[in-house]
N, C-alpha and C positions, 0 to 999 in steps of 0.2 A: 755399398752395393757392388762396386767393382770387384771386391774380393770374392763375392758370390759368383759373379759372372766368369771370373778367371781362375777358379779353383784349379790347382795343379800346375799353374804357371809359376816358376820361381820368381821371387821378388826381385826388382831391379837391384843392381849392385849398389852398395853404398856410394854416396857422392864422392867420398875421399878416394875410393878405388878408381872411379871413373875419371877423376881429375888428375890423378898421378901422372899419366902419360902427357897430359896437356902441360903440366907444370914442368916437365922435362923438355918442353919445346915442341912437342908434337901438336899438330893442329887439333882443334876441338872435335872436328868430325872424325878424325882417326881415333880419338879417345872413345867417342860414342860407339864406333864400329867395333872396337875391341871387346865391348861388353854386349853380349847377345842374350835375349830372353828366348827360351824355347817353350813351345807348347808342351804340356805334360806328356801326352801320349807320344809325341815325336821324340822328346828327350829320352823317354823310356823305351824307345824303339818298338812301340806297340802300334805299328802301322795298320794292323787289321782293325783297330778301333774306328778308323775312317775309310780305309781302302779294302776292297774285296780281293782276297788273295787268289781267287779263281779267275780274275779278270785283270789285265794289265792296267794298273793305276785307276780303275773305276772306283767310284765312291760307294759306300754301303747304303747311302740314302741320297736322295736328290740334294744338290748343293744348298738349296734354300731351306732345307730342314736338317741338314747334317749337324750343325753346331748345337741345335736344341736337343739332340740325343743325349748329350752330356751336360750342357750348360742350361741352368734354369733361366730361360728367356721368356717367362710369363709376361705377356703384354697386357698387364692389368692397369695401365695408366691411360689417362685421357689422350695424351699426345705421345706419339712414338716417332722416333727419328726414322726418316724414310728408308735408309738401307736396312735397318733392323726390321721394320715392318714388312719389307719384301724378302727377308731372308738373305740379304746381301751383305753378310758380315765381312766378306772379303773386300768390300769397298774401303773399309777402314783397317781391317786386321789381316795379318799374314797367318796362314794356317800352320806353319812349321816353326819358323824362327824369325827374329827381327832384332836389329840393333836398337830399336825404340821401345819405350815402356809400353806395356799392355799389348805387345805384338802389333803395334800400329805400323802402317805401311810407310809412314814418314815421320820425321821428328815432330814431337807434340807441340813445340812452340810454333804457333801459327798453323797447325795441322788442319784445322777446320777451314782455313782460307784456301785449301786445295780445291774445295767445292763451293764454298760460300764466298760471294763477292764482297770484298772489304768496302768498296764504295757504297754499296747498298746498305751495309751495316752501319757505316759512319753517319748515315742520315738519322739514326736513332741516338738520342741524347745519352742513353745508357752506354753507348760505345764511344763517347767523347775521349776518354782516356785510352791510350794505345796499350791494350792488354794483349799479350800473346797467348795466354792460357784461358781459352773460352770456358773450360770446365770449372773455373772459379765460380761462375754464375749459372752455367748451363749444365744439365745432365746430358751426357753424350748418347744415352739410350732412350729414356722415356721420362715423362713427368706429367703431373696433373695440372701444371701451369703452362700457359701459352709460351711458345718459343723455347720449350724445354727448360724453363727456369727452375732452379732448385728451390 
């Protein structure tokens, strides 16, 4: 599903390429920062896909509907993640470029904990194991199962 949502975004660099600077002694954060993903229109310098050329930096559609102009964000599932339901894609994704996969605003390991409280989640037996990748069990956008379970 993510490939459908993120058409036009280059795939993340292979792990070996990202790990090379870290192997040379550079911090892991520096290695991640060296590899950036760019949104397709931004990478192609197609600014007018999102921005009105007649107005300084104005968007061609309201921010809550802009991404849906190109990305198939049909909300056909029973449960929809709050930011997606409200058109707040930028709560999780950068619109131009990011050092993180899927243009996320921060590193994906523990990313969901930027908004969701770990202590509240720990009360659930399913979260007993310390997993940093929530998307192993949860869909980040929408699901027909409670708690966005896959």
